[in-house]
N, C-alpha and C positions, 0 to 999 in steps of 0.2 A: 599395513598397519597389524600392530601385536595382538595376539589373543590374550585375554584377562581370565585367569583362573583363581578362585577363591573356594578353598576347601576349609570347613570348620569340622574337626575331628573330635568326638565325644564319646562319652558312655553312651548307651543304648537309649534312644530316643523314644518315648511312647510312641505306638503306632498310629493312635488316634491324633497326633498332634504333629507328624512329619509334615503333611501335605500343607496345612495352613502355614507353618513355619516356613516351609519352603517356598511358597508363595509370597509370604511378607518379605523374605531376603530378597529374591528375585526383584520386587518392585523396589525396596529400600535402595539396592545398587543401581536399579535403572533409573530412579530418580537422582541419585547421587551423580551417575555418569552423564544425565542431561542437564543437569543443574550446573554440572562443571564443564560443560562444553565437550564432553567426551563420550557421546553417545556410540553404541558398537554400530558397527556395520549390518549385523545380522540379530536375530531373534536370539535373547538370551538362552542357554541350554541348562536344565535341571540334571542333577547327577546327585540324587539323593538316596542313602541307605539308611539302616537303623543307626549306625555309627557316625553319620556325615550328614552333613548339608553344604552341598556344592552347587557352582554355578560357573558357567563356562561363558563369557561373552566375546564372540569372536570378532574380530577386527575393531579395536578401539583405536583412537588417536594416542600416538606417543606421547603428545603434549598438547594442551590447550592451543588454539590457533590466536594469535596476537590479536589485540583488537584497540581500536581507536574510540575512545569516549570523552564526553566533554564535563569537568568537573567544575562545579559551582564553588566559588570561594567566597571571601567577606564584601560586605557592601563595599560599593565605591567612595560612598561619605566617610567610611573610618579608612580607606587605604590610600587615600592621599591627602598631605597636607601642604598647601601653598604650592601645589603642582608637583611635590615630590612624593616616592613612595613611602609609607609608612611601615613600620616593622612586619604589621600586619600582611600588607603584599608582599613583603620580601620573603616571608615565611610560607604564604602560598606559592609563591613561583619556586622557591626551592623545593617545597614538597612535590611540586608538578615537575621539576626537573628542567624549568625552561628559566630564560632570561624574564625580569619584570616587562620588559619592552614589548615581550608577546604575548603578554596578557590580553583578554579581549573582555569586552564589557557587553553584559547582555541585560534586557530589560525583563523583569519578573513583576507579576502581581504586588509584590512587596517592595518595589523599586529596582534601582540598578545596581548589578552586581558583577565583580570580575569573574572571570570563567577562563578556564585552560583547555586546550586540547592535546588529550595524554594518550600515548601510545604505550599501552601495558604488555609486556610480553607474556606468552602464556607460560604456565608452570607446567612441569614434567607430570605426566599421570600418575608415575608410581609414587611422587610426593604427595600428590592429592588424595590417591588412596590410603596411602600409610597414615594421613591425618585423619581423614574421616570415617574411615570404615570401621574401626572400634566402636566408635559411638553407633553406628548404625546396626552392628550386631548386637551390643548391649540393648538396643531399643526394640528388638524384636518381642512382641506379645507373646506369651506363653501362658497358659492356664493355670500352670505352676511353674515356679521357678527355682533355683538352687542358687545359694552363693556358697563360695569356699573361701579361696583365698583372700581376695580382695573385697572388701564390704560393698564396694561401690560398683562390682562387675557381677553380672550374673547370666545365666544361660540356662536352658531347659536341664542340662545335665551337664556334669563338669567337662569342660574342654580338655583334651589330651594332647592334640596337634593343631597347627595350622599350617596351610601351603595357601601361599598368594603370590602369584607369578605373571609377568608381562613375559610372553614367549619364554625363553630361557632367564630372564631377571628375576630374581626374588626380590619382592617389595618387602621393605623394611617396616613390616606390620607388626604390633604387638597388642596383644589382647589376654588378661587376666595373667600377664606374667609370662605368658608363651611367645616367643618369637616366630614369625611366620618362616618357614625354611620350603625346601623342595622335597622332603620326606613325607611320604604317605603311606598309609598302613593297610594291608589287606585284609582278607577273610580272618575272623578272629582265631578260628580251629586249622582252616587249611592252607592258611599262608601267615605264619606268624611274624615274620620279620618285616622291618621297614624296607621301602622302595624308594628309589630315586627316580623322579620325573624330570626327564631331560629338559622339556618345555610345556607350557600350555597348549591346549587344542587336543588334536587327536592322539599324540603321544600319553596325554593323560588317561584316557579312555581306555588305550590299549593295555597300558600298565594296571590298570585295576582289572582288566579282564585276566590277564596273565596271573593275578592273585586271587581269582574266584570271587570278584566282586563285580555284578553285574549292574545294568542300568535300570531303571524302574520297569520301563517296556520290555525289554529282554526278561527280566525275571516274571512278569506276568505271562508272558508268552510261555517261559519254561515251566510254570507251574500248570497252566492249561493242558499242555503237551502231556505232563506228568498225571494230571487227573485223568485225562482222556486213555493213556496206556495203561493206568491200573486197573482202570474200570473193565477194559476189555478183558481181563483176566475171567470175569463173571458174565455168563451168557445172558444176553439180554439186559444188562444193569447198565444205568448211565449215573454220574454224580449229578447233584441237585445245584444247577446255577443259582450263585447266590454273590451279586455284586459286591455287597458291603464287606462280606468276610474275605472275596478274593482280594479287595483293596486292602484288607487289614493284615493278610500272611504277606502280601507283596511288602508291605513296609516293617514284616518282621523278620524278613531274609535278605541276606547278601547274595546268597548261592542256594537257591531252592530246589528241594527234590521232594517226591512224592511219594509215601506207603501207602498200601492198603491193610486195614484191620478189620478184625471181626468182633462181634459181640454175641451173647447167647441170645438165640431166637426167642426165649421165653421173655424177655425184656419188651417185646413188640407188644405185650398185652397191655402194656403202658399207652397213655395217649400218644399220639405222633409228635404233637406239639412239645411236651415234656421232653423226649429223647431228642429232638431236634434242637431244643434250646440248650440242652445240655452240651451236645455236640458242638454248636455253633458258637454259643455265647460263653462259655466255659472253658471248654477244650480246644476251639479255634478249628473244629475237623468239619469237613463237609460231608452232607448226608449223601448215602446211596439210595437210589431206588429201581424197582425190579420194574419188567417190561410195561407192567400195569398202573406205574407211578406210584406205587405202596412202596413204604420205607422197607428197606433190604436190611438185615443183619452185618452190615459191614459200614466202615467209616474210612474216610482219607484223610491223612495228616501230611502236614506240609513240613518239611524239616528244613533247617538253616544248615545244610552239610550236603556231601555229594552223594547221598544214598545210606542204605542199611543192610548190605550184603547178607549178613548173619541174623538179622532180625532181631537183635537185643533191642533196639530202639522201638520196633513194633510191638514186642511184648511188653515192655515198660507202658507203651500208650493204651495197651488192651486193659492191663490191670488197672491202672488210674480210671478209666472209662467204666470198669465193671463197677468198681467202688463208688462212683458216681451216679450210676444207674440204680444200685442197689439203694442209696441213701434217697433217691428219689422213688423208688417203689415204698420205701419205709413210711415218708412222708405221706405219699397217697393213702396207704393204708391206715395210719393214724387219723387223717385228717376226718375219714369217713366216719369215725367214732361221733363226732361232733357235726351234725347237719347245718348246712346255711342258715336255715332258718333260726337256730339257735345261737347262731354266732351274731346275729346283729348286736344283739344288748353289750357283747363283747368290745363293740366299736367305741362303746363310751371311754373306753381306757386308751384308743388309738388317738393321737392328736393329728388333727388335719393341718391346722397351723395355730399358731400359740393365741392369737387374737380372735380367730374364727372358729375355735372351738375344737370339738372332737369329730370322728368321722360319723358318730352317730347322728350329732348334730346337723352335719352336711346330709346325711341321709334322710332325715325329716325335712330339710330345705328342697333337696331335689325331688322330693316325692311330690311336696306341694307344688312346684315350679312345674315339674311334668305334667301335673293334672292339669293346669291351664293350659300348656301347649297342646296337649293331646285334644281339649275341646275346641281350639282354635283350627287344629289339623282337621277336625272331625267335622265340624261347622262348614269347612270349604269343600267337601264332598271327597276327601281322600280317607279310603279305609284304614281305621286304626283301631286298635283292641286297648282302649283307656286301663282296662283291668290288668293286661300283661305289662304294659307301660309302668302301672303303679306297684306291680310285685317286683319288676325287674328293678326299679329304683330301690325298692326296700332292701333287695338282696346284694345290689351292686358292688358294695365295698366290703361283703362279708368275707372275701376271700383273703382280705389282708391280715385277718387273724390266723391263717393257716400256715401249717409248717412249710407246706412246700412254696408258697409266695414267699416267705421269710427268707427262704434259702435260694431260691430262684426269683428275685423281684422283677425280671423281665415278664414274667408270666400272670402279673395282676391282670384281673379281669378275665383271662382266658380260662385262669384256674376256676374262677366261679361259674364261668359257663360249663366247663365240663364237668364239675361238681353237679350242678344244676340238671343235667341231662342224665345223670344216674342216680340222683337222689329224690325222695318223694317230697314235694315241697309243701303240698296240702294233700289230705287224705282223698277228696272227691276232686282232683283237679284232673282233667284229661290229658292224655299224653301230648297233642298236638300244643295244648296251651304250655305245660312244661317245657317243651320244647322251643316254642317260640320266647318264652322268658329266657331260656338258655341262650338263645341265639343274642337277643339283646344285651344280656350280661357280658357275654363273650366280645360283642363288638363296642363295648362302651367307650373305650379310648380312642377308638378309629375316627378318622385317619390321622394317624401320627407324623405324617409329612404330606406335604402337597402331592407328593407320587403314590402315597397310600390309597387305598380302597376305602370308601365311606361306609357304614353299618350296611348290612344287607337288607334289612326289614324299616318300616316306617317305625315301628316300636323301638327298634335300636338305635333309629336316628334320632327319635325325641329324647330318649334317655342320654344319649352322648351330647346333645346340644343342651339339655337341663343340666348335665354334670358341669361342663365346660363353662356355661354362662354365669353357674354360682361361683365357681373358681374365679372367673375374672370380675365379676361383680364385687366379690368379697376384697379382692386385691385391691381393685381401684378405690373403694370405700375407705381402705386402710391409707391410701396414698402411695401404694406398692406398684405402682403402673411401671411398664418397662422403659429403661431409658435408651439413649442411643447404641450403647455399649454392652448393656446389662438386662436381661430378661431371667431372673432366677427361678420364676415360678411359670416358665413356658407360657406365659400368656399370650404371645404372638401365635405360637404354634395352635395353642387351643382356639385362637379365635378365626385364623386361617381355617383349621377343622370344622366349625360352625358355618363359614360361609360356604364351604366347599358340599358339606352336607345339605345345606338349603337350597345349593344350586344345582346338584345331582338329584335329590329327590323332589325337586320342584316345590318346595314347601312354603306355603302362604304365610310366612313369619315377618312381621316387621322387625328390624334391628332395634328401633327407638323402643317399641313394645317389650322387646325381649329384654332389654336393658331395664326399663322399668319393671318388670315382672320379677327380673333375677332380684333387683333391691328389694322389692317388697317382701320377697320371702325370708328375707332377714328380719322383716319388722317386729319388733317384740322381743328378740333374742339378745342374749349376753353380748353377743358379737357387734350388735347394731351399737351398743353404748360407748364402744372403742373407736366407730368410724370417725374419721378426720373432718373436721367442719371447715378445713381450709381447701378441700378437694370441689371442684365445679364437676360433680359426678355426672350429669348428663351431659355437658359439652365434651368433656375430656372422654367419655366414654364412646359417645358418638362419633368423634374425629377419630379415635383409635381403630373404630370398624369400619369407617370410612376410608383408611389407608389401608385396612386388609383387603377390603373389597377392591380397592383400586389395584393393589397386587395381585389379586386373583385375575382382573379382568386382563390386565396386562401381560404379567408374566407367567400364568397357568393357562388362561385361556386365548391369549395371543392376540388380543385386540390391540389396535395402533394407539400409540400413546394420545394422540389429540381426539381420537374416539371416545376413549375412556373419560378423558377430562370433559368433554361435551356432556356424555351421559351423566356424569355424576354433579355435573352443574346443576341440575336441574332437581335430582333425588339420589339419596345414596341409601334409602331407608328399606326400600322392596329389593332384594337381591335378584329375585326371578325377574321382575320387570326391567332392572337394570340392564340383566343379560339380553334380555328380549331387546332392549332399545338399542344396544350396541350392537346386535346382530341385523338390526333394522338397518342401523347407520351404515354398516359396513356393506351390506348388500346393495344399499341404494347408491353409495358413494361413486361408482363407476358410470352410473348413468348420466345421460347428457343433461337432464334436467336437474342434478343436485347442485351444480354450481350456480345456476341462476337463483335457485330457491335460497341456497346459502346467502349470497348477496342481497336479496330481497329481505331476509331475516335482520341482516346487519344493518341496513338502511333503517329498518324499523326502529332496531335496537337504538341506533344511533340519534334518531330523529326524536326518540321517548327521551334518550338521555340528555339532548341538547334543550330541550324543551324545560325538562326537569331543573338543569343547571342554571336556564334564565328565569326560573320563577314561574313559568306559567303553569295554568291548571289544567291538569290531564283529566279529561271527562271518563266517567265511570262506563260509559256505554257509548252506542253509536246515535249520532244525531242527525238523520235522513234528510233534516231540512237545509243541511249544509251540502247535501249532494249538488253536483254540477253536470255531471255524465250519466249517460244511462248504464255505462259500465260498472260506475258505482253503484248503482241502483241494482243491479243485477248481481253483482258481488255480495251485496248485503242481504239480499234475500237468499243466498246460496249457503250463507256461512250456518245458520241454524241447523238446515238439514245435514249439511256436511258434518257439523260436529256431533249431533246425533249419531249418525252412521260411525264415526271415529270412536265414540264412546261405547257403542253398542260392541265393535269390532273388539276394543281393549279388553273389555269384560270379559268376553267368551274366546280369547285366543288361547 
């Protein structure tokens, strides 16, 4: 069976879009092949670079297999008149390619109909792919699309060439006026001429490698080797592992190499978070640390070429980084002229959301909400400093007015925490209190993903929950809740964060009460006047948090699907309790008694359901006069004592 190759060559695709686009292309091609009875013999292979999306499907059938199917025609009542076939019957027979005498009669719920057994010859794979692939290519979702020649065809970047082959046969495929061929292009700098692909399969991969284009895994391996080799030039140094950055530079290159650069040690006076953000997020450089894990005055840049023997490229990177660090230092020094406590009033001029007001108004709401949450946590016996939470909530968003955050938006929250560490927040405030406030501000956006860590302190946890709850409550009240494909305000991520914080800090917070309190914080505000009366706030928000808790239990904590469903069937309000119940069920499940207990519960449930359906009245309590056996009396007397023990254990666990 022939190998199928599809390569879409285009201008450079943004690194963050390549993986998702490649996966969707694979899925669409796989679905097309399966739907058309052309499923490949082996798993489809990705071959993606910044300038191409390519897939290789090894061993697909050259043509569809022939099939036999029964086709239903007109009803018998309109197919024959006086025993002779009507034009309707004759037309159906002609379409089926058989004589009228070979037509069958079948009985359906609608009556008796004619039918024909038809043998359909399979179409050639090249014909099917040429017909359907253009639509599949055009249907790939991209966060941003480009239209160029044809208004009805779009792609993430202008398409420059196409390769579509079955072994050595070129598929007559056209997309955006470009005909597919067997010519591909190598590395933009290192191999400028087009090259001919003799056939799909290994020959294609070899052709790319000859023109300095490596596959994704090979690029990652080459980058890792380059990073290791470059850091060996510095005694005791190592490059800082960063999977997100590594994935990015892999998708920025076709033939990567690594260079080591340096920067002035005086910049190390700036906070490490600032320096790393400049290198990582703005320049795509890897940071280097010394043997003690401290940031060293070096960086590693990944090039899309075969090296920099004369050091010209390295010098350019060092010059750019020096300018960026100088900017950061200037912003840091300038920001210190206005302390955080004076910046709070400036938040009146920073919009949070058009209908929810300014960040100053959000600050007041979060302060109020955090005060309530702190009291709940304190009453449960967990040590929390309400004053720290209140002050942190007051200053949390002040860094949005700083020059450093305006330039490096990734540092919001972090900058506030850093400034709080070095500024005088109140004249008589102890240093320990100031540092606790700084930590809470620093961690306010955590966790930013399910893999991220939660705030380090209880005060930081309360602030983070209060901030996220305010955003979720406000958006839901406006009717701006997430849909299946859209979540522009990252409400799912924020709700996931709330669930994870409560779970890991074991906070005694009710999701239902949290939703109520967050809505209450808006009472009397201008924002409340704009809330949608069409939204069932309580129901929709509780269901939203229930889905997030289900996701956390199943996909983050790894509990079995049926365990999660069983646990949430009774209560999805207390996260800590839900986790404890899931752990208990998981632990008890392998025991010999578990199945018999489950059967007993199921029988009781079915009996009660059947009684209810039959209209029988179910008593509120136990009627001892109905007992017939001593075992029944013994069980009844044991229930109150056992229930008391269970309740006592539940409260103290």
